[in-house]
C-alpha positions in Angstrom: -143.1 7.8 -202.1 -142.2 10.9 -204.2 -144.7 9.9 -206.9 -147.5 9.4 -204.4 -146.7 12.8 -202.9 -146.8 14.4 -206.3 -150.3 12.9 -207.0 -151.5 14.1 -203.6 -150.3 17.6 -204.4 -151.9 17.5 -207.8 -155.2 16.3 -206.3 -155.1 19.1 -203.6 -154.5 21.7 -206.3 -157.4 20.7 -208.5 -159.8 19.8 -205.7 -160.8 23.4 -204.9 -163.1 23.6 -207.9 -166.3 21.6 -208.2 -165.6 21.2 -211.9 -161.9 20.5 -211.5 -160.2 17.8 -213.5 -156.7 16.8 -214.4 -155.2 18.5 -217.4 -155.3 16.4 -220.6 -152.0 15.1 -221.8 -151.3 14.6 -225.5 -150.8 11.1 -226.8 -147.2 11.5 -227.8 -144.4 9.0 -228.4 -142.8 10.4 -225.2 -145.9 9.5 -223.2 -146.0 6.0 -224.7 -142.4 5.6 -223.8 -143.3 6.4 -220.2 -145.9 3.7 -220.3 -143.5 1.2 -221.8 -141.1 1.8 -219.1 -143.7 1.3 -216.4 -145.4 -1.7 -218.0 -144.8 -5.3 -216.7 -141.9 -7.1 -218.2 -143.7 -10.4 -218.4 -147.2 -11.9 -217.8 -148.1 -13.2 -214.4 -149.0 -16.5 -216.1 -147.6 -17.7 -219.5 -150.5 -18.3 -221.8 -150.8 -21.8 -223.2 -152.2 -20.3 -226.4 -151.7 -16.7 -227.2 -155.1 -15.0 -227.0 -156.4 -12.3 -229.4 -158.1 -9.2 -228.0 -160.5 -6.9 -229.8 -160.1 -3.4 -228.4 -163.3 -1.6 -229.2 -163.5 2.1 -228.4 -166.5 3.5 -230.3 -168.2 6.4 -228.4 -171.6 7.7 -229.4 -172.1 9.6 -226.2 -169.6 11.3 -223.9 -166.1 11.2 -225.4 -163.5 10.5 -222.8 -160.2 12.1 -223.7 -158.4 9.2 -222.2 -159.8 6.7 -224.7 -157.0 6.7 -227.3 -154.5 6.6 -224.4 -156.2 3.5 -223.0 -156.1 1.8 -226.3 -152.3 2.3 -226.5 -151.9 1.2 -222.9 -153.6 -2.2 -223.7 -151.4 -2.5 -226.8 -148.2 -1.7 -225.0 -148.9 -4.1 -222.1 -149.5 -6.9 -224.6 -146.4 -6.1 -226.7 -144.0 -5.8 -223.7 -145.3 -8.8 -221.7 -145.9 -10.9 -224.8 -149.2 -12.0 -223.2 -151.6 -11.4 -226.1 -152.2 -10.0 -229.5 -154.5 -7.0 -230.2 -156.9 -6.0 -233.0 -158.2 -2.5 -232.8 -161.6 -1.7 -234.5 -164.5 0.6 -233.9 -166.7 -1.2 -236.4 -169.8 -2.7 -234.8 -169.8 -5.4 -237.4 -167.1 -7.0 -235.4 -169.8 -8.2 -233.0 -171.6 -10.2 -235.7 -171.4 -13.9 -234.8 -169.1 -14.7 -237.8 -166.6 -12.0 -236.7 -166.6 -12.0 -233.0 -165.6 -15.7 -232.9 -162.1 -14.6 -233.9 -161.5 -13.0 -230.4 -160.7 -14.6 -227.1 -161.3 -11.4 -225.2 -163.4 -8.3 -226.0 -162.1 -5.1 -224.5 -164.7 -2.3 -224.2 -162.8 0.9 -223.8 -164.9 3.8 -222.7 -167.7 2.8 -225.0 -170.2 5.5 -223.8 -173.6 5.5 -225.5 -175.8 8.4 -226.2 -177.9 9.4 -223.3 -181.2 9.3 -225.3 -181.3 5.5 -225.5 -178.2 4.3 -223.8 -177.8 1.7 -226.5 -174.5 2.0 -228.4 -175.5 -0.7 -230.9 -178.6 1.2 -231.8 -176.6 4.5 -232.0 -174.3 2.9 -234.5 -176.9 1.1 -236.6 -180.1 3.1 -236.2 -181.8 -0.2 -236.4 -183.5 -1.8 -233.3 -183.4 -5.3 -234.7 -179.7 -5.0 -235.6 -178.8 -3.6 -232.2 -180.6 -6.4 -230.4 -178.8 -9.0 -232.6 -175.4 -7.5 -231.9 -176.0 -7.3 -228.2 -177.2 -10.9 -228.1 -174.1 -12.0 -230.1 -171.8 -10.3 -227.5 -173.6 -11.9 -224.6 -173.5 -15.3 -226.2 -169.8 -15.0 -227.1 -168.8 -14.4 -223.5 -171.2 -17.0 -222.1 -169.6 -19.6 -224.4 -166.3 -19.3 -222.5 -164.6 -16.1 -223.8 -163.6 -13.0 -221.9 -164.8 -9.4 -221.4 -162.8 -6.5 -220.1 -164.8 -3.2 -219.6 -162.9 -0.1 -218.7 -164.3 3.0 -217.1 -167.1 4.5 -219.3 -167.8 1.1 -221.0 -170.3 0.4 -218.2 -172.7 2.9 -219.9 -172.6 1.1 -223.3 -175.9 -0.8 -223.0 -177.0 0.9 -219.8 -180.7 0.2 -220.2 -180.2 -3.5 -220.9 -180.9 -5.8 -218.0 -179.0 -8.6 -219.7 -175.9 -6.5 -220.3 -176.0 -5.2 -216.8 -176.3 -8.7 -215.4 -173.3 -9.9 -217.5 -171.2 -6.9 -216.5 -172.2 -6.7 -212.9 -174.0 -3.4 -212.9 -175.0 -0.3 -214.7 -173.9 3.4 -214.5 -175.9 5.5 -212.1 -174.0 8.8 -211.7 -170.6 10.3 -210.9 -169.7 13.3 -208.8 -167.0 15.8 -209.8 -163.4 14.6 -210.5 -161.5 14.4 -207.2 -158.9 12.4 -205.4 -160.2 8.9 -205.1 -158.7 6.4 -202.6 -159.2 2.8 -203.8 -158.5 0.1 -201.2 -158.0 -3.6 -202.0 -160.9 -5.7 -200.8 -159.0 -8.9 -200.2 -155.2 -8.4 -200.0 -154.7 -12.1 -200.5 -156.4 -12.2 -203.9 -153.9 -12.6 -206.8 -155.6 -10.0 -209.0 -154.8 -7.2 -206.6 -151.2 -8.4 -205.9 -149.9 -5.4 -207.9 -151.0 -3.0 -205.1 -149.1 -4.9 -202.3 -152.0 -4.3 -199.9 -151.7 -0.5 -200.2 -154.4 2.0 -201.3 -154.3 3.2 -204.9 -154.8 7.0 -204.6 -155.4 9.0 -207.8 -157.5 11.7 -209.4 -160.5 10.1 -211.1 -164.2 10.5 -212.0 -165.7 8.2 -209.4 -168.4 6.1 -210.8 -171.4 4.9 -208.8 -173.6 2.0 -210.0 -177.2 0.6 -210.1 -179.3 -2.3 -211.5 -177.4 -5.6 -211.3 -174.8 -4.0 -209.1 -177.3 -4.2 -206.2 -177.0 -8.0 -206.3 -173.2 -7.8 -206.0 -172.9 -11.0 -207.9 -169.2 -10.6 -208.4 -165.9 -10.9 -206.6 -164.9 -7.3 -205.7 -161.3 -6.3 -206.1 -161.1 -2.5 -205.4 -163.5 -0.3 -203.3 -163.6 3.5 -203.1 -163.2 4.9 -199.6 -166.6 6.7 -199.7 -165.9 8.4 -196.4 -163.4 10.5 -198.3 -165.7 11.0 -201.3 -167.5 14.3 -202.0 -170.7 13.5 -203.8 -172.4 16.8 -203.3 -176.1 16.6 -202.6 -176.1 12.8 -202.9 -173.4 12.4 -200.2 -175.5 10.9 -197.4 -177.1 8.2 -199.7 -173.8 6.9 -201.1 -171.9 6.8 -197.8 -174.2 4.1 -196.5 -172.6 1.5 -198.8 -169.1 0.6 -200.0 -168.8 1.4 -203.7 -166.8 -1.2 -205.5 -164.9 0.1 -208.6 -163.3 -3.1 -209.9 -164.5 -6.6 -209.9 -164.5 -10.0 -211.7 -167.3 -12.4 -212.3 -168.5 -15.3 -214.4 -171.0 -15.1 -217.2 -171.9 -18.6 -218.3 -168.6 -20.2 -219.1 -166.9 -16.8 -219.7 -165.1 -14.3 -217.5 -165.7 -10.6 -217.0 -163.3 -8.0 -215.6 -164.6 -4.5 -214.9 -162.1 -1.7 -214.0 -163.4 1.8 -213.4 -160.0 3.5 -213.1 -159.4 5.7 -214.9 -160.8 8.9 -216.4 -157.3 10.3 -216.7 -154.3 9.0 -218.6 -151.9 10.1 -215.8 -153.2 7.1 -213.7 -151.8 4.7 -216.2 -148.3 6.1 -215.5 -148.4 4.1 -212.3 -146.9 0.6 -212.6 -149.4 -0.9 -210.2 -152.4 0.0 -212.4 -150.7 -1.4 -215.5 -150.0 -4.7 -213.7 -153.6 -4.8 -212.4 -154.9 -4.3 -215.9 -152.7 -7.0 -217.3 -153.7 -9.4 -214.6 -157.4 -8.6 -215.3 -156.9 -9.3 -219.0 -155.2 -12.6 -218.2 -158.1 -13.5 -216.0 -160.6 -12.7 -218.8 -158.5 -14.7 -221.2 -158.7 -17.8 -218.9 -154.9 -17.8 -218.3 -154.9 -16.5 -214.8 -157.2 -18.8 -212.7 -158.4 -17.3 -209.4 -161.4 -17.3 -207.1 -164.1 -15.4 -208.9 -167.1 -16.6 -206.8 -169.2 -13.8 -205.5 -168.1 -12.5 -202.1 -164.8 -11.6 -200.5 -163.1 -14.9 -199.9 -159.5 -15.8 -200.4 -158.5 -16.7 -204.0 -156.1 -19.1 -205.6 -153.9 -18.6 -208.6 -152.8 -21.0 -211.4 -152.8 -21.6 -215.1 -156.1 -21.6 -216.9 -157.4 -23.6 -219.9 -159.3 -20.8 -221.6 -162.7 -22.3 -220.7 -164.0 -23.7 -217.5 
């Protein structure tokens, strides 16, 4: 209760300015200690085979200050829960077919592409053929039965690619100013939102809105922004006509995709429920945490996965 009150006060304090945002916090050992203390003690499901994650955080467009913090969060969660191993690299060669096969889960961490082409692979290689080959390799790797985790700005990585949008479940459209965002669980019985215990997750964030494949809603939504409380400026009327989901899971071929828009700010990761949610999403992507991922809002089931179908 005290922590929630503190976040409400912080949000009120910064919400008076259209350009307000939470103050950046340095990535110190003290901050990492805070995350270790809040992180889950153990995985929700014990993996049959310990998966290996590639955490990829290359940014050729907007550079989120939270990106190195998020990398450490993923590492700390894995180390403390003993749920997975992590390899960190920003080399796009990791997506070549002979390299990507090493990884059970690909974590795209705020991989924002340059606005001119919205194609991070092209930004990195300056070669249209190479960019197309790397994107195809990623899509095929997930479709073969591996996992994808995309965090916050990662949705912009291949924003003009219909194939990438279909795999991920949507593309970036726009975001209003940073503000207090109320995320409500869509289906309180679903195992992937168990961390929230049916309660809203209220934090200061950069609320993303989506387009392209998002219109089909071919995913199982997990968290939805309360758009009645959202200030979208001149676009306000248009966005309030539809619930805006900010976290979901879906299938891509034989693989599993988890998208988590929270968060633009490292302070959000100091909350144990978000850390547990991220771990559970990673375990889903790895095939260890089996749950209902059919499109819609039905009740899920939970069990041990096999890493494939």
